[in-house]
N, C-alpha and C positions, 0 to 999 in steps of 0.2 A: 431298067426296072423302076417302077413307080411305087413309092411308099405312101400310104394314106393313113394318118393317125385319125382317131375318132371315126373310124370306118363304120361303126354301128349306129352312129347318130344320124340326124336328119340330113345334113349336108354331105357327110361322109358316105352314107349308103347310096345316095343319089349320084355322088361323084364316082364311086366305084362302078356303078352300073353304066354311067356314061363312058368312062375310060375303057372299060372292057368292051363295050359296044363299039368303040373306036379301034379295037384290036390291040390295045396296049396291055402289057403284062403288069399286073397290079398285085402288090403285097399289102394286105390289109391288117391293121392291128385290131385285136379284140381282147377283152378282159374275161368274158365268160361265154358259155354256150348260148345263153339267152340272147345276147347281142347278135350272135351269128344268125339265129332264127329270125330276128327282126329284119336283118338284111335280106334273108331269103324271102320273107314275105313281100318286101319291096320289089324284088326281081319278079315275083309271081304276079303282083298287082299290075305290073307293066307288061306282062306276057313274055318275060325274058328268063323264065326259070332255068332254061338250058344253059344260060351263061353263068349261073351261080357257081357251077363247078370249076370255072376258070380262075376263081379267086385263090390266091396263095395266102392262106391265113397264118398269122404269127401272133401268138399270145404274149402280150406285153402291156406294161402300164407306164405312161410317160413320167410318172413320179417315182418309178422304181428303176433306177439307172441301169443296174446289171441286166434287166430283162430286155433292154433295148439293143444290146450288142448283136444278137442274131437278127433282129429286125432290120438293121442297116446293112447287112451283107449284100453286096452287089447292087446297091441302090444308087440311081443316078439323079432322080428328082424326088422331092418330098412335098406333099400337100398336108399341111398341119391344120386339121379340122377339130382336133380334140379340145374340149373346153368344158368347164362347169358353168352353167347358167343358173343364177340364183339372185334374188333380191332380198333374201332373208339376212338381216344383220348377223345372225348366229353363224352364217356360213363364210364370214370374212376370212378366217384363216384358211378354210378349204379353197376359197376362190384364189387367194394368193398362191397357195401351194400348187394347185392344178394349173391355173392360167399363167402365172408368172414363172414359177420354178419349173413347171412342166415344159413350158416353151423354151426356157433356158437350156434344159436338158436336150431337147430336140435340136436346137440350133448348134449346140456344142458338139453333138454327134455328127451333124451335117458338116461342120468344119473339120472334125477329126477324120471322118471317113471320106473326105473330098467329094461330097455331094455337089453337084453342079448348081442346083437352083432350088429354092423353096418358095412355096406360096402359102402365106399365113392368112387364115380366116379370122379377121378381127370383127369389129362391129361398129355401127354408127354411134354407139355409146362411147366409143373411144375417140370420136372426132372432137373438134374444138367447140367453143362457145361463142355465139353470135355477139358481135360488138354493136355499138350504138347505131352505126350506119350500114349494117349488113342485114340482108333479108333471107339469105339461104346459106346453109352450111356446106362448105366444100372441103376438099382435101387439105387446103391451105389455112382453113380457119384455126386460129390459135386456141390451144387448151388453156383455160383460165383456172389455175390451182386454187384461187380464192372462192370460186363458185362451188356449190354443193354438187357432188357426183356420187352415184351409187357405188357400193363396193364392187359390184360387177364391172362398172365402167372403169373404175380405177385399176382393176385387175387386168382388163383388156388393154388399157393404155400402157400399163407396166409390161405386159407381154410384147407389145409393139416395140418398146424400148429395147428388149432383148433381141428382137429381130433386126432392128437398126444397128445394134451393136455388132451383130454377126456380119452385117453388110460391111461395116468398117474393117472387119477381119477378112474380107475377101469373098464372102458368100453372095451369090446373086439372089436377090430377094424381090418378091412382089407381095404387097399387102392389099387385101380386099376388105372393104367395110360395108357389108350388106345391111340393108334395113331390116325390118321385121320380115322374116322369110316365111312365105306361104307355101304350103305343101298340099297335096291332095288330101281329102278328108279322111282317108284311111289311116293317115299318120296320127298317132294318138298323143304325141308329145309336142311341146312348143306351140306352134300355130295351130296344131291339131286340137289343142285344148279349147281354142276359141270356137271351133266348129261344135265341139261337144257341149259347151256352155250355151251356145245359141240354140242348139237342137233341144236342150233340156228346158228352154224357156227363159233366156236371159231377159231380165226386166229393165235393167238400167243401161244407160249409155253416157258417154262423155263427149265433149266437143274438141278434145285434144287432137293434134295432127302429128303424123310421123310418116316416114318413108317405108313403102312396102315393095317387095320383090318376090318373084317366084323362085323356088328352089332350082327349077330347070335352068333359068337364066343365070343363076349364080354358078352352077357347075360348068355350064358352057363357057362362060366368061373366064373362069379360072383356067380351064383347059387352053383357051386361046391365048391368055396372057403368058402361060408357061411355055407355049410353043413359039411365041414371039421373042423378039430381042429385048423387050422392055425389062428393066431391072432398076431397083432402087426407087420404086414409085408405089404409091398407094392409090386405090380407086374406090370411090363411093359407088356401091351397087344398089341403086334404087330405081324402080320403074316409075312409081308415082307417089306423090304425097297425098294422103287421104285422111279424113277425120275417122276416128274410131266409130262414130255413128254411121258414117257411110259404109264402113266395112261390115259391121255386124248387121246392119239393115239388109245389105246385099246377101249376106250369108243366110239370113232368115228367109229371104225371098226364095233363094235357091233350094233351101231345105224345106220350104213350104210350112214354116212355123210363124208364129206371131212375132212381129218386129219389137225390139225393145222400145218402150214408150215413155220411160221416166228419165229425165235428165238428172244425172248425179253431179251436182255442182260441188264446189270446193268444200262447202260445209258438210255435205253428205259423205263425200269420200274421206274427209277428215275424221268424221265419226266412225266410219267403217274401218279405217286402218287402226284406229285406237282400240276399237272393239276386238279386232283381229289380234292385236298385240296382247290384250288382256286374256283372251281365250288361250293363246299360245303360252302365256305365263302361268295360268292357272292349271291347264290340263296338258301342257306339253305338246299341243298340236302344231303341225307344220304351218308356218305363216303362208297365208293365201294372198294378203294385201298388205304390203309394207308402205311406209311413208314415201319411200323413193318411187315405188311403183304407182302409188296414188298421184304423186307429183307428175310422173311421166304421162299419165292419162289426161292431164290438162295442158301439157306442153304443146305449143304451137310451132315448134321448130320445123323447118322445111329443108330438104336436102337436094343438092344439085347432082345430076348424073352426067353433066356436060363433058367432063374429062374423058370418061370411058367411051361415051357415045361418039365423041370427036375422034378419038384415037382409032377405034375399031369400026366406026360406022354402024354400031350395033343398034338394033331395034328391039327394045324391051317388050316383053309380053304385056298386053293390056291386063290390068289387075281384074277388072270386071269379067273379061272374057275367060281368064284363068279360073276364077271362082265358079263361073257358070259351067265350065267344062269339067272341073275336078271336084265340085262340091257334091 
């Protein structure tokens, strides 16, 4: 039996679809009926509505320990996809509670219930910081605690520490660190928000660079890693390193709308995140652009997928081809 936490999210829903399509028996965690409907829409979008009924649903919350008892009954392997993604400083406590304490709860149950193996979905945000003579971030790049990291990055790094602690206690573990995960444009959260902004007429672009990967590649690789003998390893899941300008321009072309034409330099993004802070302070609005997010839009970090590509001989989907097909 397979247990998937965060089954109603981007990675979780696509993973459940993939695993059930492979004939695996899947128990999926959900918190409310709205989440289940979101998963159902994913199955329908891929023409797999008939498989939705195969999901074994279990209502639970990773930060509500008693609710997890039934979820772990007869479970052999766990995919831990549940996480809070936020760059709003106000969410620091929630990030720690969900991402660090929630992960600790999951791995503790894995150990107690004699689960064989867990795959944890981390992030490239939890990887290390480039040194003076390094040009690409890998699984071995060291985390520098003296450098500024977002609260989200710190929470995912802390979650990984819980997973490695569980490994020391005998649990087989695999950690994946995906880049920015791209999904079909019907997905309305995460990367789906980029499609929506471009469609509405995004004006500004930045020249920052990061790693991108399709959600389909992420779930296929997670499945392959769990079926294999590998344990005690982490893997960067990135198809390509692209600039944000390249990404949004491509999306605009596919969506047949005007491409962003104004370069938002450090000065402009600095003004923008400060204005966003002021509006949030005065009117209680949710932060849309924080200092950490503004900084990331100008970062030129590049990521290497050599480890996973060498191990599995895996060929990642071309990002441009993915967007043209799924936009």
